[in-house]
Phi, psi and omega in degrees: 000134183286133180282155179270086172213164185294327178227078179303141182213169176212162176215133178207164179246131178255149185276013180225171185293166185292324179292322177294319178297315179298318179298318179296318182293315180297318178298319179296321178295319180295332175288333180249042187308324183289339185262340191203149172249153180230140168239120187240129177226159177302120178083001183207139176224141175236122176257130181226157174289140180302151184305318184291339179256355187284140175244176179299328184263001184300139183271173168220157180244114177265125184240122175259136181238116179234125180271131178269183184295331182279359181087006177270162181248128174265119184253129172239128180238139179226125174272135179200175180283166173296163186301323181295321179289317180299317179296319179301315180290320180301309181290326176299312179294324178297314180293313180298316179297319180294313179297319179297317180299308184289323178288328175295318177296316178300313180297320178295320177295318179298317178297316182293335178268000179076018180269172173292122187268064179292341176297333179289333176294317177296315179303312181297318180294326177293322176297317180295315179297319177298319179293320177296321176297320178298315178297321178297323177296320178293321177295316178299321178294322178295320177295327183274354184305314179299321179291323177297321179294327176296314179297318178299315181296319179298316178297313181298320177295325182290318184266348179074022180222148173281153176244150174256112184266135178224000000 
């Protein structure tokens, strides 16, 4: 079950090498072709919902594979939005944060000078917009939960172990 956080993730150790782990995951995806797409690189795998089923909120699972000295593989997986959605939020928060910072400084200066502090209205509205964006991210994650569970199940079937997502 996917955890309620902005970037649910997991970490586990597999008893075999990274290339074998990558091969098992890729093979499992090819068996479930209708449910998932895979992009495979040495040390990294990305599982995504197929284009024809993908929505604006559809998730992807980024899996990092690092082999340790004992020949075991340390797997880190992170569920997140597609790059276009991630970029929208990144730039949105950057713009909102910048406007909030400068309008907050302006409003504080206006208050200290005894002027009408209209800069604080802008600051407050940026805080509200930022909070609304955060709530929209949670709603989008809730919409993506069934697709995230499909990606999680494909990974678990491939490695033969359950994961604890946090």
